[in-house]
Phi, psi and omega in degrees: 000140178287140180289159183289135180285141180308330184276356182302131177293140185293346183231058170253096185297327180288317180292326175302314177296320179292344172271359174107010180270160184232083178284162187291329177246123180290140173288165194214140162208170182230132173307131187064027181302332179264097183184197195296346175286344180264125179298327180293326173295313185299323181292324179293316183296317183295327178292321182277337174097332180198164183292313181301317178299322179298307177310316186270001167261100185305311175301321180290318181296322177297315175303316181294318176305319187279334187308308178299333177290316179295327182278321188246339180068045178295160177277345178231143170251132177252125178310136171279108179200204178209147184294344183273003170293332177293314177295330183296312181288344175280351174112005182270136179301135176228131169210169184240122172276128185299129177076359181236342179097191185291145175229141175227150181297113190294150176265111185264172179307325185262002180293131175274113181296333183290348177288338180287120186250104181300144174219086184288357169293345176288352173274348193294326184289324173297315175303317176301314171310313180300313180301316181287328172293319183298319179295334184261349196272143173302135186294346178273358182261136177272134182259119185255126168266177179199169169205161171281147172286161188298316179303308180303312178297324181291329181296325176287318183293326179285314181275345180085359183186174175293151177215162184285322187243357180055035188293328182296312176294319182298315181299313175303319183295328177278318192265333181233061189301319186287327177288321176293323173300320175300318177293322174298313180302320180293322177294319182298314184298317184289325182290319173301313179301316182298310180293326176294323177297318177301314186292315178300329182278338176141359177286147186258347179201159183227158176231131178260114179268108172254076192292334185244030176297337184284000184265001185247149175294164178311310181296317179292324177300315178302314186284318192254347175249297189297307187291323180286323176297320175305316181293318176304308182297322179296317186281327174292320179294327180293322181272326190219070188295342181266357182273117179291144181239124176255132173254137179229090181266087185301135179081006181296329185057226183298337179287349176304323182297320178291320178304314181297316186285332189253337187279336186088005181291156181273337177212161178234141171275135187243122182281169187284353179273349183270137177288119183293331180288322171302315180297323180293330175284319192276331185282155179302137181310127176078000181287129176299145177233155185221137168098213177093354176281125184292123176307328179289331176289326176292320176297319182294318182069193178060221181297331186292315182287328180297313174301320177302307183296319176304318177297314181296317181292323178295314183295325186254023187301331184248020182231144176301133182215140173247123179287127181199172176278167177279350172197194187289148171299138187273149185303329183268020182284125180292134184298329179292330177296319178293323177297318182292319177301311180296323174298318183292315180296323187262008179301153182290000000 
């Protein structure tokens, strides 16, 4: 665990948990809390015209980051950006198709990786967003930066878009192992640069999102999830030893224990498919955990979400815990249900 940084605000509940404290009421933020379920976000995005335009408009991206803080008073602010900014800065063409999501020029079997020309100036608008959010953020709120983990980023880079089974990347990993390893190495380097820039601009902790970690076999998980994340963590710790790192390998299942023990992360995200009582027993003693609440339980609201919260809090009663979803909040989530969740978690 990282030692407390001298600049830590004395009343940052989320940072306190990342440092190993167990408060009576867990701090809270929600993955994708700045997003489509909020009418103020939808209005701003419509005004800007597209997702990438919004990300690269620093004042607008800062506004999106702050919107859920104003409405809900969360303990954490998560930078508004996208994991595909990294491949874009690595030199891969990136655009967003209306109603269909991101598109990249795919890396095919015959693609020469040396043709990718990195342009890390493409990170600068994100760093400016960080600086603007930092200047406006309540000092009790912990500011989280993030990046996609190498495996998840590679699945998009190889396929050119999201996919159901990540088959293109998995095939390349088996059939062109050296080429795929070189791609992963390049993503590791770019990710370290990106996260260091976010930290220098003002974020206080970072999260590594490995959203598609669950698609790999145990041996492949070790090579393409654990090992690259371990390298990122080691390099970040060498440069910024007081910055906590949260690792979130969604879908890892029983492999979560090895991820937590081997990568060097300070805390782990737990998706909604994992039994929290198992996680409490299997994860390293006293390691902070985050999440586990099913986004669909939040949509259902009422007793469904209350029972889920009760189960999670009971399982992690003696462990540092950050209340969060097991993945991102869904666009059709009622705002009233988020308000009720916050009230329930923070009740006396």
